[in-house]
DOZA-374656 format. One record per residue (C-alpha): residue number from 1; residue in one letter; x, y, z. Coordinates in Angstrom, 3 decimals, decimal comma. Layout:
<pts>
> num | residuo | X | Y | Z
> NUM | A | X | Y | Z
...
</pts>
This chain:
<pts>
> num | residuo | X | Y | Z
> 1 | M | 23,562 | 50,154 | 46,557
> 2 | S | 24,229 | 47,699 | 43,523
> 3 | K | 22,155 | 44,555 | 43,752
> 4 | K | 24,271 | 41,451 | 43,277
> 5 | I | 23,268 | 38,474 | 40,793
> 6 | L | 25,076 | 35,451 | 40,639
> 7 | I | 25,168 | 33,855 | 37,383
> 8 | L | 25,499 | 29,900 | 37,343
> 9 | P | 25,726 | 28,678 | 33,553
> 10 | G | 25,588 | 24,883 | 34,562
> 11 | D | 25,500 | 22,270 | 31,806
> 12 | G | 24,702 | 21,349 | 28,175
> 13 | I | 23,266 | 24,453 | 26,298
> 14 | G | 23,170 | 26,206 | 29,990
> 15 | P | 26,155 | 28,494 | 29,350
> 16 | E | 25,435 | 29,539 | 26,006
> 17 | I | 21,978 | 30,643 | 26,722
> 18 | V | 22,921 | 32,362 | 29,906
> 19 | N | 25,539 | 34,373 | 28,146
> 20 | E | 22,892 | 35,962 | 25,627
> 21 | A | 20,954 | 36,710 | 28,845
> 22 | V | 24,120 | 38,547 | 30,344
> 23 | K | 24,319 | 40,400 | 27,396
> 24 | A | 20,966 | 41,851 | 27,929
> 25 | L | 21,785 | 42,501 | 31,683
> 26 | T | 25,131 | 44,215 | 30,735
> 27 | C | 23,247 | 46,480 | 28,305
> 28 | L | 20,935 | 47,361 | 30,805
> 29 | R | 23,575 | 48,024 | 33,262
> 30 | D | 25,804 | 50,102 | 30,765
> 31 | D | 23,184 | 51,867 | 28,633
> 32 | F | 20,606 | 52,246 | 30,987
> 33 | G | 21,602 | 52,689 | 34,310
> 34 | L | 20,881 | 49,414 | 36,032
> 35 | D | 22,888 | 48,944 | 39,033
> 36 | V | 23,743 | 45,398 | 39,663
> 37 | D | 27,214 | 43,812 | 40,291
> 38 | L | 27,644 | 40,372 | 38,354
> 39 | D | 29,201 | 37,315 | 39,846
> 40 | E | 29,456 | 33,465 | 38,661
> 41 | A | 29,899 | 30,258 | 40,178
> 42 | L | 29,719 | 26,480 | 39,534
> 43 | V | 26,614 | 24,230 | 39,735
> 44 | G | 25,513 | 20,858 | 38,739
> 45 | G | 27,766 | 18,772 | 36,483
> 46 | A | 30,240 | 21,196 | 35,987
> 47 | A | 30,759 | 21,723 | 39,422
> 48 | I | 31,219 | 18,072 | 39,938
> 49 | D | 33,797 | 17,762 | 37,400
> 50 | A | 35,702 | 20,770 | 39,186
> 51 | T | 34,901 | 19,935 | 42,715
> 52 | G | 33,316 | 16,497 | 42,956
> 53 | G | 30,087 | 17,678 | 43,932
> 54 | P | 27,315 | 19,067 | 42,075
> 55 | L | 26,742 | 22,000 | 44,852
> 56 | P | 30,091 | 23,431 | 46,152
> 57 | A | 29,676 | 25,396 | 49,667
> 58 | T | 30,952 | 28,561 | 47,836
> 59 | T | 28,103 | 28,593 | 45,424
> 60 | L | 25,743 | 28,249 | 47,889
> 61 | E | 27,329 | 30,695 | 50,181
> 62 | L | 27,520 | 33,250 | 47,019
> 63 | A | 23,538 | 32,160 | 46,202
> 64 | K | 22,688 | 33,229 | 49,641
> 65 | E | 24,727 | 36,487 | 49,909
> 66 | A | 23,033 | 37,769 | 46,369
> 67 | D | 19,811 | 39,545 | 45,672
> 68 | A | 18,617 | 37,202 | 43,071
> 69 | V | 20,240 | 34,218 | 40,917
> 70 | L | 20,018 | 33,324 | 37,195
> 71 | L | 20,464 | 29,724 | 36,226
> 72 | G | 21,249 | 28,200 | 32,946
> 73 | A | 20,390 | 24,409 | 33,457
> 74 | V | 21,793 | 21,466 | 34,990
> 75 | G | 22,328 | 17,807 | 33,989
> 76 | G | 23,648 | 15,651 | 31,102
> 77 | Y | 24,455 | 12,185 | 29,768
> 78 | K | 27,793 | 12,405 | 30,978
> 79 | W | 26,643 | 12,218 | 34,673
> 80 | E | 23,727 | 10,020 | 34,231
> 81 | S | 26,052 | 6,895 | 35,471
> 82 | L | 26,521 | 8,513 | 38,836
> 83 | D | 24,734 | 7,575 | 42,163
> 84 | I | 21,453 | 9,691 | 42,352
> 85 | A | 23,000 | 11,132 | 45,746
> 86 | I | 25,513 | 13,235 | 43,658
> 87 | R | 24,235 | 13,879 | 40,281
> 88 | P | 23,929 | 17,358 | 38,908
> 89 | E | 20,154 | 17,641 | 39,698
> 90 | K | 21,160 | 17,365 | 43,254
> 91 | G | 22,898 | 20,598 | 42,781
> 92 | L | 19,520 | 22,328 | 41,675
> 93 | L | 17,332 | 20,868 | 44,838
> 94 | G | 20,111 | 21,730 | 47,097
> 95 | L | 19,665 | 25,394 | 46,032
> 96 | R | 16,154 | 25,551 | 45,974
> 97 | A | 16,312 | 23,791 | 49,839
> 98 | G | 19,210 | 26,201 | 50,576
> 99 | L | 17,460 | 28,962 | 49,783
> 100 | D | 13,961 | 28,093 | 50,773
> 101 | L | 12,744 | 28,729 | 47,274
> 102 | F | 9,571 | 27,346 | 48,087
> 103 | A | 7,141 | 29,207 | 45,153
> 104 | N | 7,980 | 28,316 | 41,384
> 105 | L | 5,947 | 30,720 | 39,055
> 106 | R | 5,922 | 29,566 | 35,362
> 107 | P | 4,157 | 31,465 | 33,124
> 108 | A | 2,572 | 29,931 | 29,810
> 109 | I | 2,325 | 32,606 | 27,542
> 110 | L | 1,459 | 32,225 | 23,771
> 111 | Y | 3,208 | 35,249 | 22,045
> 112 | P | 0,713 | 36,138 | 18,972
> 113 | Q | 3,398 | 35,683 | 16,587
> 114 | L | 3,906 | 32,000 | 17,407
> 115 | A | 0,304 | 30,740 | 17,540
> 116 | D | 1,389 | 28,672 | 14,447
> 117 | A | 3,980 | 27,139 | 16,311
> 118 | S | 1,602 | 25,486 | 18,875
> 119 | T | 0,844 | 21,556 | 18,172
> 120 | L | -2,926 | 22,735 | 18,874
> 121 | K | -5,083 | 24,778 | 16,518
> 122 | P | -4,780 | 28,663 | 16,960
> 123 | E | -8,343 | 29,021 | 18,156
> 124 | V | -7,452 | 26,871 | 21,228
> 125 | V | -4,349 | 28,631 | 22,273
> 126 | S | -4,306 | 32,186 | 21,157
> 127 | G | -4,328 | 34,568 | 23,671
> 128 | L | -3,176 | 31,956 | 25,978
> 129 | D | -1,856 | 33,200 | 29,505
> 130 | I | -1,376 | 30,677 | 32,347
> 131 | L | 0,537 | 30,980 | 35,309
> 132 | I | 1,196 | 27,840 | 37,365
> 133 | V | 2,409 | 28,015 | 40,876
> 134 | R | 4,110 | 25,091 | 42,093
> 135 | E | 5,199 | 24,347 | 45,506
> 136 | L | 8,947 | 23,887 | 45,351
> 137 | T | 10,523 | 22,771 | 48,538
> 138 | G | 8,219 | 19,833 | 49,991
> 139 | G | 6,168 | 16,936 | 48,638
> 140 | I | 7,191 | 13,806 | 47,277
> 141 | Y | 10,894 | 15,071 | 45,714
> 142 | F | 11,932 | 15,771 | 49,416
> 143 | G | 9,826 | 13,399 | 51,553
> 144 | Q | 11,499 | 11,053 | 53,721
> 145 | P | 11,740 | 8,179 | 54,217
> 146 | R | 12,996 | 7,064 | 50,434
> 147 | G | 15,133 | 4,755 | 48,757
> 148 | V | 15,636 | 1,369 | 47,552
> 149 | R | 15,377 | -1,844 | 49,724
> 150 | T | 15,301 | -5,658 | 49,436
> 151 | L | 12,310 | -7,294 | 50,714
> 152 | D | 12,631 | -10,440 | 52,241
> 153 | S | 11,486 | -12,202 | 49,167
> 154 | G | 14,631 | -11,052 | 47,611
> 155 | E | 12,693 | -8,748 | 45,421
> 156 | R | 13,918 | -4,835 | 45,433
> 157 | E | 11,214 | -2,381 | 46,036
> 158 | G | 11,626 | 1,167 | 45,452
> 159 | Y | 9,747 | 4,026 | 47,590
> 160 | N | 9,447 | 7,531 | 48,056
> 161 | T | 6,965 | 9,669 | 50,727
> 162 | L | 4,656 | 12,147 | 49,935
> 163 | A | 4,118 | 14,602 | 52,751
> 164 | Y | 2,928 | 18,498 | 53,172
> 165 | R | 2,322 | 20,246 | 56,332
> 166 | E | -0,444 | 22,597 | 56,807
> 167 | S | 1,649 | 25,793 | 57,111
> 168 | E | 3,653 | 24,485 | 53,427
> 169 | I | 0,067 | 24,278 | 51,789
> 170 | E | -1,001 | 27,491 | 53,516
> 171 | R | 2,105 | 29,662 | 52,292
> 172 | I | 2,125 | 28,282 | 48,381
> 173 | C | -1,757 | 29,010 | 48,100
> 174 | R | -1,334 | 32,456 | 49,481
> 175 | V | 1,408 | 33,204 | 46,813
> 176 | A | -1,196 | 31,691 | 44,104
> 177 | F | -4,114 | 33,951 | 45,483
> 178 | D | -1,689 | 36,931 | 45,711
> 179 | V | -0,825 | 37,009 | 42,116
> 180 | A | -4,494 | 35,916 | 40,709
> 181 | G | -5,530 | 39,191 | 42,415
> 182 | K | -3,174 | 40,740 | 40,078
> 183 | R | -4,277 | 38,994 | 37,148
> 184 | G | -7,585 | 37,345 | 36,052
> 185 | K | -8,797 | 36,614 | 39,749
> 186 | H | -9,175 | 32,968 | 39,461
> 187 | V | -7,341 | 30,091 | 40,930
> 188 | C | -7,405 | 26,661 | 40,053
> 189 | S | -5,943 | 24,359 | 42,895
> 190 | V | -4,918 | 20,837 | 41,214
> 191 | D | -4,727 | 17,874 | 43,783
> 192 | K | -5,599 | 14,079 | 43,749
> 193 | A | -7,673 | 14,353 | 46,620
> 194 | N | -9,988 | 11,218 | 45,615
> 195 | V | -6,971 | 8,976 | 46,256
> 196 | L | -4,171 | 10,843 | 48,209
> 197 | E | -4,755 | 11,778 | 51,715
> 198 | C | -1,839 | 14,424 | 51,569
> 199 | T | -4,163 | 16,055 | 48,837
> 200 | E | -7,200 | 15,652 | 50,372
> 201 | L | -5,228 | 17,985 | 53,374
> 202 | W | -4,223 | 20,269 | 50,460
> 203 | R | -7,547 | 20,723 | 48,889
> 204 | E | -8,934 | 21,493 | 52,603
> 205 | V | -6,264 | 24,169 | 53,266
> 206 | A | -6,880 | 25,642 | 49,580
> 207 | T | -10,284 | 25,963 | 50,371
> 208 | R | -9,993 | 27,590 | 53,705
> 209 | I | -7,399 | 30,158 | 52,448
> 210 | G | -9,938 | 30,646 | 49,476
> 211 | A | -12,460 | 31,755 | 52,151
> 212 | E | -10,137 | 34,823 | 52,757
> 213 | H | -10,103 | 35,819 | 49,305
> 214 | A | -13,648 | 36,764 | 48,638
> 215 | D | -12,867 | 38,603 | 45,141
> 216 | I | -11,117 | 35,936 | 44,029
> 217 | E | -12,867 | 32,317 | 42,376
> 218 | L | -11,477 | 29,115 | 43,629
> 219 | H | -12,097 | 25,840 | 41,962
> 220 | H | -10,659 | 22,664 | 42,479
> 221 | M | -9,690 | 19,812 | 39,991
> 222 | Y | -7,958 | 16,516 | 40,031
> 223 | V | -4,474 | 16,365 | 38,470
> 224 | D | -5,429 | 13,992 | 35,710
> 225 | N | -8,379 | 16,116 | 34,600
> 226 | A | -6,312 | 19,261 | 34,800
> 227 | A | -3,756 | 17,544 | 32,231
> 228 | M | -6,516 | 16,696 | 29,677
> 229 | Q | -8,179 | 20,387 | 30,392
> 230 | L | -4,964 | 21,975 | 29,644
> 231 | V | -4,900 | 20,250 | 26,257
> 232 | R | -8,645 | 20,585 | 25,870
> 233 | E | -9,450 | 23,950 | 26,794
> 234 | P | -6,465 | 25,618 | 28,215
> 235 | K | -7,910 | 29,394 | 28,008
> 236 | Q | -9,843 | 28,227 | 30,905
> 237 | F | -7,058 | 28,766 | 33,353
> 238 | D | -5,817 | 31,915 | 35,174
> 239 | V | -3,543 | 30,754 | 37,821
> 240 | M | -3,122 | 26,981 | 38,899
> 241 | V | -1,557 | 26,018 | 42,064
> 242 | T | -0,446 | 22,418 | 43,024
> 243 | T | 2,220 | 20,166 | 44,188
> 244 | N | 5,899 | 19,953 | 43,694
> 245 | M | 5,602 | 16,887 | 41,285
> 246 | F | 1,993 | 17,787 | 39,875
> 247 | G | 3,408 | 21,332 | 38,978
> 248 | D | 6,306 | 19,967 | 37,429
> 249 | I | 4,316 | 17,820 | 34,873
> 250 | L | 1,759 | 20,168 | 34,508
> 251 | S | 4,049 | 23,101 | 33,539
> 252 | D | 5,928 | 21,334 | 31,279
> 253 | C | 2,543 | 19,947 | 29,390
> 254 | A | 1,469 | 23,987 | 29,438
> 255 | A | 4,727 | 24,931 | 27,962
> 256 | M | 3,999 | 22,988 | 24,903
> 257 | L | 1,066 | 24,399 | 24,201
> 258 | T | 3,051 | 27,882 | 23,627
> 259 | G | 4,776 | 26,139 | 20,507
> 260 | S | 8,441 | 25,863 | 22,232
> 261 | I | 9,714 | 24,771 | 25,840
> 262 | G | 12,373 | 27,208 | 24,737
> 263 | M | 10,185 | 30,422 | 25,398
> 264 | L | 9,072 | 30,163 | 28,835
> 265 | P | 11,089 | 31,511 | 31,862
> 266 | S | 10,274 | 30,694 | 35,440
> 267 | A | 11,010 | 32,430 | 39,020
> 268 | S | 11,674 | 30,388 | 42,348
> 269 | L | 10,932 | 32,543 | 45,358
> 270 | D | 11,587 | 32,937 | 49,081
> 271 | E | 8,988 | 34,405 | 51,492
> 272 | N | 10,696 | 37,950 | 50,883
> 273 | G | 10,931 | 38,079 | 46,875
> 274 | K | 14,473 | 36,817 | 46,549
> 275 | G | 14,674 | 34,411 | 43,748
> 276 | M | 16,414 | 32,089 | 41,654
> 277 | Y | 15,316 | 32,498 | 37,695
> 278 | E | 15,632 | 30,015 | 35,142
> 279 | P | 14,471 | 28,634 | 31,746
> 280 | I | 12,073 | 25,760 | 32,368
> 281 | H | 13,753 | 23,637 | 29,711
> 282 | G | 16,604 | 21,369 | 30,581
> 283 | S | 20,457 | 21,280 | 29,588
> 284 | A | 19,593 | 19,838 | 26,197
> 285 | P | 23,100 | 17,887 | 25,946
> 286 | D | 21,951 | 16,525 | 22,328
> 287 | I | 22,581 | 20,372 | 21,057
> 288 | A | 25,015 | 21,796 | 23,380
> 289 | G | 27,566 | 23,297 | 21,441
> 290 | K | 26,001 | 23,555 | 18,105
> 291 | G | 24,848 | 27,274 | 18,855
> 292 | I | 21,009 | 26,454 | 17,832
> 293 | A | 19,473 | 26,602 | 21,381
> 294 | N | 16,741 | 29,270 | 21,833
> 295 | P | 18,024 | 32,121 | 24,427
> 296 | L | 14,488 | 33,532 | 24,658
> 297 | A | 13,483 | 32,024 | 27,837
> 298 | T | 16,608 | 32,592 | 29,650
> 299 | I | 16,391 | 36,188 | 28,617
> 300 | L | 12,730 | 36,259 | 29,841
> 301 | S | 13,899 | 34,934 | 32,987
> 302 | V | 16,131 | 38,105 | 33,349
> 303 | A | 12,735 | 40,013 | 33,147
> 304 | M | 11,292 | 38,284 | 35,736
> 305 | L | 14,285 | 38,488 | 37,744
> 306 | L | 14,219 | 42,374 | 37,456
> 307 | R | 10,535 | 42,296 | 38,314
> 308 | Y | 10,179 | 40,163 | 41,162
> 309 | S | 13,745 | 40,642 | 43,433
> 310 | L | 15,050 | 43,667 | 42,119
> 311 | N | 11,480 | 45,790 | 41,849
> 312 | E | 12,576 | 47,411 | 38,545
> 313 | A | 9,423 | 46,717 | 36,582
> 314 | A | 10,533 | 49,014 | 34,081
> 315 | M | 13,516 | 47,194 | 32,836
> 316 | A | 11,608 | 44,247 | 32,916
> 317 | A | 9,177 | 45,644 | 30,541
> 318 | R | 12,203 | 46,887 | 28,494
> 319 | I | 13,233 | 43,241 | 27,843
> 320 | E | 9,838 | 41,940 | 27,417
> 321 | R | 9,234 | 44,425 | 24,620
> 322 | A | 12,662 | 43,595 | 22,939
> 323 | V | 11,976 | 40,000 | 22,864
> 324 | D | 8,258 | 41,034 | 21,279
> 325 | E | 9,701 | 43,349 | 18,493
> 326 | V | 12,656 | 40,480 | 17,975
> 327 | L | 9,652 | 37,804 | 17,173
> 328 | D | 8,009 | 40,830 | 14,971
> 329 | D | 10,969 | 40,898 | 12,848
> 330 | G | 10,435 | 37,585 | 12,016
> 331 | L | 13,525 | 35,993 | 13,566
> 332 | R | 13,236 | 32,578 | 14,865
> 333 | T | 15,324 | 29,709 | 16,431
> 334 | T | 15,319 | 26,262 | 14,966
> 335 | D | 12,512 | 25,182 | 17,821
> 336 | I | 10,061 | 28,014 | 16,782
> 337 | H | 10,806 | 28,134 | 13,206
> 338 | S | 8,147 | 28,462 | 10,610
> 339 | P | 8,191 | 29,398 | 6,854
> 340 | G | 8,538 | 32,704 | 6,027
> 341 | A | 10,586 | 33,402 | 9,032
> 342 | T | 14,504 | 33,674 | 9,479
> 343 | E | 16,176 | 31,135 | 11,218
> 344 | V | 18,991 | 32,301 | 13,296
> 345 | G | 21,258 | 30,832 | 16,141
> 346 | T | 21,633 | 31,370 | 19,689
> 347 | E | 24,073 | 34,407 | 19,572
> 348 | A | 22,085 | 36,053 | 16,685
> 349 | M | 19,066 | 35,735 | 18,642
> 350 | G | 20,821 | 37,268 | 21,823
> 351 | D | 22,224 | 40,088 | 19,592
> 352 | A | 19,158 | 40,953 | 18,230
> 353 | V | 17,644 | 41,618 | 21,422
> 354 | V | 20,457 | 43,908 | 22,779
> 355 | E | 19,968 | 45,609 | 19,220
> 356 | A | 16,238 | 46,069 | 20,128
> 357 | L | 16,952 | 47,302 | 23,685
> 358 | R | 19,803 | 49,972 | 22,466
> 359 | A | 17,083 | 50,756 | 19,780
> 360 | R | 14,821 | 52,431 | 22,527
> 361 | A | 17,435 | 54,346 | 24,414
</pts>
């Protein structure tokens, strides 16, 4: 039976980069027998313009019916003046909550061809391969109560709630230990247990789950130290597991170690392996429509989609090899360009990946 993939191009550079990823998917379907059906829907600012809201009911229903979702990006300057309750980003949060996508996997891998693109010394980042496991449906981004209130003094005060239940911490830690068992068998749990009671509980639960995995080394690190260590000695990390907000921040920091945020995919999974896949960069409205955005993170998100949700590891490996070959050929979008390389645009990079895929037919 065909697997259903829902395509959500979104806003800004989203449609451009998703178009190149769809080319790769179509190539795998037409040339290599991948049995998938593709559908498309609106989310984010594009959905606001068309329907008045960032997550139409039809989009959420299609997402629930799909085996996997491929997302471009949401948001942009155009919608920043809207009330926060209906901004494009609420569509993304609504998808995560509506599909119960609690586990966000964000790899930070440095391709050897791009060692010079990192702002850190090659000897510090060469061989970098980190996986950040971020809890995605709890924590301060979803906690209640929240809002802005006026105090008796007349001054306004903003407030948000950081809360995690034991069960939420347990399930994300189990994901981290599971993937670590297939990698370097090392988990670093990141918290702020010296200040925040919520993450004191996080550390306690992580320690308990770690005791169930005698073959995997666990250590704990405060988030401020983790940020410093990512820049100082990033290769000490294998799998990092942390809260929603800490993971949001640390994964972007780790991304830049690789030379460009435009190279990194992500997966957001439920308990059954169904997921939404997207590049970790934003909608980049400043370069939208210019044809210079890097589509490789989105194409690599397709590889993660094939591996984690469709159980098509061989197809995923085809895409990863194709990306590697394109980089070997010296092709670079502007964000990863270096002297001696050939600078290409979004469409040309996507075409090169498809050509590399077909060359192995």
